[in-house]
VEXDREN-2710 file (C-alpha; in Angstrom, 1 decimal):
% VEXDREN-2710
k/r/px/py/pz
1/UNK/-27.9/-73.7/47.5
2/UNK/-26.7/-76.7/45.4
3/UNK/-23.7/-78.7/46.5
4/UNK/-20.6/-79.3/44.5
5/UNK/-21.5/-83.0/43.9
6/UNK/-25.0/-82.0/42.7
7/UNK/-23.5/-79.5/40.2
8/UNK/-20.9/-82.0/39.0
9/UNK/-23.5/-84.7/38.3
10/UNK/-25.9/-82.3/36.6
11/UNK/-23.3/-80.8/34.3
12/UNK/-21.3/-84.0/33.7
13/UNK/-18.1/-82.7/35.2
14/UNK/-15.5/-84.6/37.2
15/UNK/-15.3/-83.4/40.7
16/UNK/-12.0/-82.8/42.6
17/UNK/-12.4/-81.8/46.2
18/UNK/-15.1/-81.7/48.9
19/UNK/-18.5/-82.4/47.3
20/UNK/-20.4/-81.0/50.2
21/UNK/-19.4/-77.4/49.5
22/UNK/-22.4/-75.2/48.5
23/UNK/-22.5/-72.3/46.0
24/UNK/-24.9/-69.5/45.2
25/UNK/-23.5/-67.9/42.0
26/UNK/-20.7/-67.5/39.5
27/UNK/-18.2/-64.6/39.3
28/UNK/-15.1/-63.5/37.5
29/UNK/-11.7/-64.8/38.8
30/UNK/-10.8/-61.4/40.3
31/UNK/-14.1/-61.0/42.2
32/UNK/-15.2/-64.5/43.1
33/UNK/-15.6/-65.4/46.8
34/UNK/-15.6/-68.7/48.6
35/UNK/-19.3/-69.4/47.8
36/UNK/-18.9/-68.6/44.1
37/UNK/-17.7/-70.5/41.1
38/UNK/-15.4/-69.1/38.4
39/UNK/-13.8/-70.7/35.3
40/UNK/-10.5/-71.0/33.5
41/UNK/-10.4/-71.7/29.8
42/UNK/-7.3/-69.6/28.7
43/UNK/-3.8/-70.6/30.0
44/UNK/-2.9/-66.9/30.1
45/UNK/-5.0/-66.6/33.3
46/UNK/-3.6/-69.6/35.2
47/UNK/-1.8/-67.4/37.8
48/UNK/-4.9/-65.3/38.3
49/UNK/-6.9/-68.5/38.8
50/UNK/-4.4/-69.8/41.3
51/UNK/-4.7/-66.6/43.3
52/UNK/-8.5/-66.3/43.0
53/UNK/-10.7/-66.5/46.1
54/UNK/-13.2/-68.6/44.2
55/UNK/-14.5/-71.5/46.1
56/UNK/-14.6/-73.6/42.9
57/UNK/-13.1/-73.4/39.4
58/UNK/-14.3/-75.0/36.2
59/UNK/-11.2/-76.1/34.4
60/UNK/-9.8/-78.5/31.8
61/UNK/-7.5/-81.4/32.7
62/UNK/-4.3/-79.6/31.7
63/UNK/-5.2/-76.5/33.7
64/UNK/-6.0/-78.6/36.7
65/UNK/-2.6/-80.3/36.6
66/UNK/-0.9/-76.9/36.4
67/UNK/-2.9/-75.5/39.3
68/UNK/-2.3/-78.5/41.5
69/UNK/1.5/-78.3/40.7
70/UNK/1.5/-74.5/41.4
71/UNK/-1.0/-74.0/44.2
72/UNK/-2.1/-70.4/45.0
73/UNK/-2.7/-68.9/48.4
74/UNK/-6.3/-69.9/48.4
75/UNK/-6.1/-73.3/46.8
76/UNK/-6.3/-75.6/49.8
77/UNK/-10.1/-75.7/50.2
78/UNK/-11.0/-75.1/46.5
79/UNK/-13.2/-77.5/44.5
80/UNK/-12.5/-78.2/40.8
81/UNK/-15.1/-79.1/38.2
82/UNK/-13.0/-80.7/35.4
83/UNK/-14.6/-80.5/32.0
84/UNK/-13.7/-81.1/28.4
85/UNK/-15.1/-77.7/27.5
86/UNK/-14.8/-75.4/30.6
87/UNK/-16.3/-72.4/28.8
88/UNK/-19.4/-74.3/27.7
89/UNK/-19.8/-75.8/31.2
90/UNK/-19.5/-72.3/32.7
91/UNK/-22.3/-71.1/30.4
92/UNK/-24.6/-73.9/31.4
93/UNK/-24.0/-73.4/35.1
94/UNK/-24.6/-69.7/34.6
95/UNK/-28.0/-70.5/33.0
96/UNK/-28.8/-72.6/36.0
97/UNK/-28.0/-69.9/38.6
98/UNK/-29.6/-67.1/36.4
99/UNK/-33.0/-68.9/36.5
100/UNK/-33.3/-67.8/40.2
101/UNK/-33.1/-64.1/39.1
102/UNK/-35.0/-64.4/35.9
103/UNK/-38.4/-62.6/35.9
104/UNK/-41.3/-64.9/35.7
105/UNK/-44.0/-63.7/33.3
106/UNK/-47.2/-64.7/34.9
107/UNK/-49.9/-66.1/32.4
108/UNK/-52.5/-63.6/31.4
109/UNK/-53.4/-60.9/29.0
110/UNK/-53.0/-57.2/29.9
111/UNK/-56.3/-55.3/29.5
112/UNK/-54.7/-52.9/27.0
113/UNK/-53.6/-55.7/24.6
114/UNK/-55.6/-55.9/21.3
115/UNK/-56.0/-59.5/20.1
116/UNK/-57.9/-60.6/17.0
117/UNK/-60.7/-63.2/17.9
118/UNK/-59.2/-65.7/15.4
119/UNK/-55.8/-65.8/17.2
120/UNK/-54.9/-68.9/19.1
121/UNK/-53.5/-67.9/22.5
122/UNK/-53.0/-70.6/25.2
123/UNK/-53.9/-69.7/28.7
124/UNK/-50.2/-70.2/29.7
125/UNK/-49.0/-67.3/27.6
126/UNK/-48.1/-63.8/28.9
127/UNK/-49.3/-60.9/26.8
128/UNK/-48.1/-57.5/28.0
129/UNK/-49.5/-54.0/27.7
130/UNK/-50.3/-52.5/24.3
131/UNK/-49.5/-55.7/22.5
132/UNK/-51.3/-56.1/19.1
133/UNK/-51.9/-59.6/17.8
134/UNK/-53.4/-60.0/14.3
135/UNK/-55.8/-62.5/12.8
136/UNK/-54.7/-66.1/12.4
137/UNK/-51.7/-65.8/14.8
138/UNK/-50.8/-69.0/16.6
139/UNK/-48.8/-69.0/19.9
140/UNK/-47.4/-72.0/21.6
141/UNK/-47.5/-72.7/25.3
142/UNK/-45.8/-70.3/27.7
143/UNK/-45.0/-67.7/25.1
144/UNK/-44.3/-64.3/26.6
145/UNK/-44.8/-61.2/24.5
146/UNK/-43.9/-58.0/26.3
147/UNK/-45.3/-54.5/25.9
148/UNK/-45.7/-52.6/22.6
149/UNK/-45.0/-55.6/20.4
150/UNK/-46.9/-56.3/17.2
151/UNK/-47.5/-59.8/15.8
152/UNK/-49.1/-59.4/12.4
153/UNK/-51.5/-61.8/10.8
154/UNK/-50.9/-65.5/10.1
155/UNK/-47.6/-65.6/12.2
156/UNK/-46.7/-68.4/14.5
157/UNK/-44.5/-68.5/17.6
158/UNK/-43.4/-71.7/19.3
159/UNK/-43.6/-72.7/22.9
160/UNK/-41.4/-71.0/25.6
161/UNK/-40.3/-68.2/23.3
162/UNK/-39.8/-64.7/24.8
163/UNK/-40.3/-61.5/22.9
164/UNK/-39.0/-58.4/24.7
165/UNK/-40.8/-55.0/24.3
166/UNK/-41.2/-53.1/21.1
167/UNK/-40.7/-55.8/18.5
168/UNK/-42.4/-55.8/15.1
169/UNK/-43.2/-59.2/13.6
170/UNK/-44.7/-58.9/10.1
171/UNK/-47.3/-61.2/8.6
172/UNK/-46.6/-64.8/7.9
173/UNK/-43.5/-65.0/10.1
174/UNK/-42.7/-68.3/11.8
175/UNK/-40.6/-68.3/15.0
176/UNK/-39.7/-71.6/16.6
177/UNK/-39.5/-72.9/20.2
178/UNK/-37.4/-71.4/23.0
179/UNK/-36.3/-68.4/21.0
180/UNK/-35.4/-65.0/22.5
181/UNK/-36.1/-61.9/20.5
182/UNK/-34.7/-58.7/22.1
183/UNK/-36.2/-55.3/21.9
184/UNK/-36.5/-53.3/18.7
185/UNK/-36.2/-56.3/16.3
186/UNK/-38.1/-56.1/13.0
187/UNK/-38.8/-59.5/11.4
188/UNK/-40.4/-59.7/8.0
189/UNK/-40.1/-56.2/6.6
190/UNK/-39.9/-56.0/2.8
191/UNK/-36.6/-56.9/1.3
192/UNK/-34.8/-54.2/-0.8
193/UNK/-36.0/-55.2/-4.2
194/UNK/-36.4/-52.7/-7.1
195/UNK/-36.0/-53.1/-10.9
196/UNK/-34.6/-50.1/-12.8
197/UNK/-36.6/-48.7/-15.7
198/UNK/-34.9/-45.6/-17.0
199/UNK/-34.8/-43.8/-20.3
200/UNK/-33.5/-40.6/-21.7
201/UNK/-36.5/-38.7/-20.6
202/UNK/-36.9/-40.2/-17.1
203/UNK/-37.9/-43.4/-15.4
204/UNK/-38.3/-45.1/-12.0
205/UNK/-37.3/-47.8/-9.7
206/UNK/-40.1/-50.4/-9.9
207/UNK/-40.8/-52.1/-6.6
208/UNK/-40.6/-55.9/-6.7
209/UNK/-43.3/-57.3/-4.3
210/UNK/-41.8/-59.2/-1.4
211/UNK/-44.2/-62.1/-1.0
212/UNK/-41.9/-64.6/0.8
213/UNK/-41.8/-65.1/4.6
214/UNK/-39.2/-65.3/7.4
215/UNK/-38.8/-68.8/9.0
216/UNK/-36.8/-69.0/12.2
217/UNK/-35.9/-72.3/13.8
218/UNK/-35.8/-73.4/17.5
219/UNK/-33.4/-72.0/20.1
220/UNK/-32.5/-68.9/18.1
221/UNK/-31.6/-65.6/19.8
222/UNK/-31.9/-62.3/17.9
223/UNK/-30.2/-59.2/19.4
224/UNK/-31.7/-55.8/19.8
225/UNK/-32.5/-53.6/16.7
226/UNK/-31.6/-56.4/14.3
227/UNK/-33.6/-56.6/11.0
228/UNK/-34.5/-59.8/9.1
229/UNK/-36.2/-59.1/5.8
230/UNK/-38.8/-61.3/4.2
231/UNK/-38.1/-63.0/0.9
232/UNK/-39.0/-61.8/-2.5
233/UNK/-40.6/-65.0/-3.6
234/UNK/-38.8/-67.7/-1.6
235/UNK/-38.3/-67.5/2.2
236/UNK/-35.6/-66.0/4.4
237/UNK/-34.5/-68.7/6.9
238/UNK/-32.5/-68.8/10.1
239/UNK/-31.5/-72.3/11.3
240/UNK/-32.1/-73.7/14.8
241/UNK/-29.5/-72.8/17.4
242/UNK/-28.2/-69.8/15.6
243/UNK/-27.4/-66.7/17.7
244/UNK/-27.6/-63.2/16.2
245/UNK/-26.2/-60.1/17.8
246/UNK/-27.5/-56.5/17.9
247/UNK/-27.9/-54.3/14.8
248/UNK/-27.4/-57.1/12.3
249/UNK/-29.0/-56.8/8.8
250/UNK/-30.2/-60.0/7.1
251/UNK/-31.5/-59.3/3.7
252/UNK/-34.3/-61.0/1.6
253/UNK/-33.9/-64.7/0.7
254/UNK/-30.9/-65.2/2.9
255/UNK/-30.5/-68.7/4.4
256/UNK/-28.4/-69.1/7.6
257/UNK/-27.7/-72.6/8.7
258/UNK/-27.8/-74.2/12.1
259/UNK/-25.8/-73.1/15.2
260/UNK/-24.2/-70.1/13.5
261/UNK/-23.1/-66.9/15.4
262/UNK/-23.4/-63.5/13.8
263/UNK/-21.8/-60.6/15.7
264/UNK/-23.0/-57.0/15.8
265/UNK/-23.4/-54.8/12.8
266/UNK/-22.8/-57.6/10.3
267/UNK/-24.7/-57.4/7.0
268/UNK/-25.7/-60.3/4.7
269/UNK/-26.9/-59.3/1.3
270/UNK/-29.8/-60.9/-0.5
271/UNK/-29.9/-64.6/-1.5
272/UNK/-26.7/-65.5/0.2
273/UNK/-26.6/-68.9/1.8
274/UNK/-24.5/-69.3/5.0
275/UNK/-23.7/-72.9/6.0
276/UNK/-23.9/-74.6/9.4
277/UNK/-21.7/-73.8/12.4
278/UNK/-20.3/-70.6/10.8
279/UNK/-18.8/-67.7/12.9
280/UNK/-19.3/-64.2/11.5
281/UNK/-17.4/-61.4/13.2
282/UNK/-18.7/-57.9/13.9
283/UNK/-19.3/-55.6/10.9
284/UNK/-18.4/-58.3/8.5
285/UNK/-20.4/-58.1/5.2
286/UNK/-21.4/-60.4/2.4
287/UNK/-22.2/-59.6/-1.2
288/UNK/-25.4/-61.1/-2.6
289/UNK/-26.0/-64.5/-4.1
290/UNK/-23.0/-66.2/-2.4
291/UNK/-22.7/-69.7/-0.9
292/UNK/-20.6/-70.0/2.3
293/UNK/-19.4/-73.5/3.3
294/UNK/-20.1/-75.1/6.7
295/UNK/-17.8/-74.1/9.7
296/UNK/-16.5/-71.0/7.9
297/UNK/-15.1/-68.3/10.2
298/UNK/-15.1/-64.7/9.0
299/UNK/-13.2/-62.1/11.0
300/UNK/-14.7/-58.7/11.9
301/UNK/-14.8/-56.0/9.3
302/UNK/-14.1/-58.5/6.5
303/UNK/-15.9/-58.2/3.2
304/UNK/-16.8/-61.5/1.4
305/UNK/-17.4/-61.0/-2.3
306/UNK/-17.0/-64.5/-3.6
307/UNK/-18.5/-67.9/-2.5
308/UNK/-16.5/-70.1/-0.1
309/UNK/-16.7/-73.7/-1.1
310/UNK/-14.2/-75.4/1.2
311/UNK/-15.5/-76.0/4.8
312/UNK/-13.7/-75.0/7.9
313/UNK/-11.7/-72.1/6.5
314/UNK/-11.0/-68.8/8.3
315/UNK/-11.1/-65.6/6.2
316/UNK/-9.8/-62.2/7.2
317/UNK/-9.5/-59.0/5.2
318/UNK/-8.8/-56.1/7.5
319/UNK/-6.2/-53.4/6.9
320/UNK/-5.1/-50.8/9.4
321/UNK/-6.5/-47.3/8.9
322/UNK/-4.1/-44.7/7.4
323/UNK/-4.2/-41.2/5.7
324/UNK/-6.1/-41.3/2.5
325/UNK/-3.1/-40.1/0.5
326/UNK/-1.0/-43.0/1.8
327/UNK/-3.9/-45.4/1.1
328/UNK/-4.0/-44.2/-2.6
329/UNK/-0.2/-44.9/-3.0
330/UNK/-0.6/-48.4/-1.4
331/UNK/-3.6/-49.2/-3.6
332/UNK/-1.6/-48.3/-6.7
333/UNK/1.2/-50.7/-5.6
334/UNK/-1.4/-53.5/-4.9
335/UNK/-2.8/-53.2/-8.3
336/UNK/0.6/-53.8/-9.8
337/UNK/1.7/-56.6/-7.5
338/UNK/1.0/-59.3/-10.1
339/UNK/3.2/-57.6/-12.7
340/UNK/5.9/-57.2/-10.1
341/UNK/5.7/-60.9/-9.2
342/UNK/6.0/-61.9/-12.8
343/UNK/9.1/-59.7/-13.3
344/UNK/10.7/-61.2/-10.1
345/UNK/10.1/-64.7/-11.4
346/UNK/11.6/-63.8/-14.7
347/UNK/14.7/-62.3/-13.1
348/UNK/15.0/-65.4/-10.8
349/UNK/14.7/-67.7/-13.9
350/UNK/17.4/-65.8/-15.8
351/UNK/19.7/-65.8/-12.8
352/UNK/19.3/-69.6/-12.5
353/UNK/20.0/-70.0/-16.2
354/UNK/23.2/-67.9/-16.1
355/UNK/24.5/-69.9/-13.1
END
């Protein structure tokens, strides 16, 4: 088990306390024991942290000062890892301890896998049962593709990327290094493109061929049952470091920048461009052909129908649910708010003139 001083050095945290203490895992404040590490990043939990049985706490400087001034019953032997970003340090330590319990996918190809002779598969790769790999596919070193996954022709997957079972990767898709693709993901399906051709006597929706690709950068994680459509003529792109939750819809020609997070059930319509370091809440949705500035935050259930040009803004558009009849009345008032405002301004102006 690693010692406190070893962990502090590895994760660039200042150590307060006995560096010889050893730890085997991380745990929540209320469950942590003397050989476990927990963390505090919200001042609301200071008292709980002080009373925790955790042998070590990852804290910020101000929280450390509070805990030292207000020691809990179990504080005497506790170790503190002092970090500028306790939450991020916790996440990195969690990765470190999780590696011991992470399954190791041994190199090799399951006998039931079907692989085209032109595919490039390094010997360090793991190919699970009933995997299908098409012509011209290129895999990097140590790629793991678990059972029932299909990698269609001319796709490429970078080194150390993991694909969980039952994924569908359409032709021409490029996935970068160290990515994680969870089960049930579909990457590269046709975007929803149809041109109307109707007349008085009938007509049809004419399908627009989707000839673009999907390009995914390095260190991207895609949650279960998410869909990322291929572009119509240009490519759909997801930038390096971006994390996408479960059941997200990313339409054709969408471009998502670097290090964004997109929470579950969000939907991004075609040809919208999301900047870098954006945060998109669950069930948020975007109209098509928009441009969203860097570092934009969009709250859950918010609908974005216009471009956002100023970086670093936070947008929310959520109303509490109510009876439909009440909603109709409120909607009627909202439509007339501008006229009411103008009347109030005129009344105020007349009042000031009279006085």
